[in-house]
N, C-alpha and C positions, 0 to 999 in steps of 0.2 A: 571722548573718541578713542583715547588710548586704551581705556578699560574695555570698551566694546570690541576693539581689535584683538585684545588679549584673550577675551572669552572665545571669540571666533577661532583664534589660532589653537587654543586648547581643545575646542570641540573638534576641529579638523584633525588634530593629532590623535585624539581618542578614536575618531571614526576610522582613521588609517590603521591604527593598532587593532581594532576590532575586525576589520577586513583582512588584515594580515593573519590574525589568529584563525579566522574562518577558512582562508585558503590553505593554510598549513594543516589544519585539522581534517579537512575534507579532500586533501590532495588535489587542489584546483590549480590549474595553470592555463594561461591564455596566450593566444597566438601573436597578439600585437598590442601596442599601447591603446589603440582605439577600443579593442574588445575589453581590455583590462579596465579602462575608465567606465565603459558601459556596464560591466558586471559590478563594479564597485558602486555605481549609482543605484543599480537594482538592489544590491545588498543593503545599502543604507536605507532605501525606501522600505524594504521588507523588515529590516531590523527595527525601524521606527514603528511599524505596525505591531511587532512583537512587544515592544516596550509599552505601547498604548494598551494592548490587550492585558498585559500583566498588571498595569495600573488599574484598569477597569475591574479586574477580577481579584484584586488584592484581598486577602483574607478568606477567599472562597475555596482554598485547597487546590487551586489550579495554577500551573506554571507553564508558560510558553517559552520556547527557545528557538534560536536559529538552527537550521539543519542544512543538508547538502543542497536543498532547493532554493536557498535564500538568495542566490544570484540569478535566478531565472526570472524572465518576464512573466506576466500573467498569462500570456498566450502560450508560452512554452510549458508552464505548469499545467495549464488546462489540457494541452495535447498529451502530456505525460500520463494523466490520469486514465485515459483510455476507455471510459465507459461508453459503449455503443448501444443505444437502445434498439430493440428488435423492430423490424418493419411491421407495419400494420397487418394484422391477420396471422402473425407468427404465434406459435404455441409457446407461451411463456409460463406454463404451469410447472411447478417444481415436482409435485407428486401426483398420484393418480386421482385423488379426490380432494375436494375443498376441506373435508374433515381432517385428512392427513396434513394438508398444508397448515391449517390452523393449529393443529396439535404440535407440530414441529416449531412453528413460530412462537407458541406459548412456551415451549421448552427453552427457546433461546432467551426468553426474558430473565431466566435465572442463571444465565451463563456469564461468569465473571472471571477476570484474570485472578482475582484474589483467592478463589477457591480451586484454582488449577484447571478450570474448564477451557481456558483460552490462553494463547501465547501472548506475551507482550507485543507491542507494536513492531511490525516487520518493516523492512526496507525493500521496496520494489525496484530501486535503482532508476535508471533512465528508460525503462521499458514501460509502455502503457498497459500494464497488466493488473490494474486495480480490480477489474472484474474477476480475475482468477484468484486474487488474494481474498476478495470478499467471499467467493464461493468456497474456497478451502477453509477459511476461518469459521464460517457458519457450520460446515460439516464437521470440522474438528470439535467444535463445542458440543454439537448434538451427540456425536459418538462418545465424547468424554462423559456427558451427563448420563447417557444410556448405559454405559459400561461401569461407571463409577471409577474410572481410571484417569490419570492426568492426561491432558491433551497431547496427542502426538501430531507433530507438524506434517501436514499432507503436502503433496507436490503441486505447487502453483505452476511449475515449469511443464508438468505433464499437460495441464490445460492449455498453456500457451502454445505448446508444440502440436498437440493432438486434436484439439477441438476445431473441426473444419468449418463450423458455422461462424466462428469468431475470426479475428484478424491478428492473433498473437499479440505482439507488442504494439500493434496499431489499434487495439481496442477489442471489446467483446461484451458479452452479457452473461451474468452469473448463471442463469438458468441453462445456458448452453453447456457449461461445465458440469452442472448437476445431472443433466440428462446423459451426458457422456459417461459420468461416473456410475450412473445406474446400470450401464451396460457392461463396462469393462473393469470398474472399480477404481478408486482413487489410490494411487501409490503414495508412499511416504517421501518426504524430502530427502531422507537418508538414501533411499534407493534411486531417486530421480531429482538431483539437486537443482536448485534455482540458479540460473545463469544471467538473468535479465536481458536475454537476447532471444530472437527467434531461432529455433533449432529443429532438427528432424525428430519426428514422433518415434518414441520407443514404447512398444506395447509391453504390458506386464509379462515377466518371465517367471519360470518356476523359482520359488524361493523369495520372490518379492512380496512384501507385506502390502495389503490393500484393503480398503473398506468400500462398501457400496452405499449410495444414497438410499435410505430406507433400511439398510443393513439386513435385507431379507435373504441375500445370497449366502 
């Protein structure tokens, strides 16, 4: 019985240390003891998932780790992702023809971080803007492949603020961003930085770098 109690105590101390490291690294703070205990329980649950995935994929060159979402509930994480499917009958085509669509998707097959055609993993923060990140990342890769130049980060925030068919940080659909960028061009993150919040749309100005979907303009 004493040995079992000792193991349990050691495990509890280790879990507390891991949660303390997580809160410190990610700048987390909680309003009261109840929220602290709830977030700690969610962290421990998600940390256990990470450890199980690492054990399952041991030797496969894959490593999972905790991140700033590790204290979120499944419902909170799902809401943050923000992918909103278009309504039935909406125009979800990326380009003008199926041939164009297939050609660009084929190009994406050879798009890898290792050859400079894509950026490393980005952080969308607490904004449900995954649709804008997916749209920007795909376009970055296609432009990089077409030009033979390293990928330049495009502005997810431009899509969040300006694409009226979408809902900003409350969700959207990648094609809406691509259709918008076909018309006005995709600005760079340097000219239109990401803030992880809904903001006022700023149209491209003289001197702003931008690229167009299809790169025909």
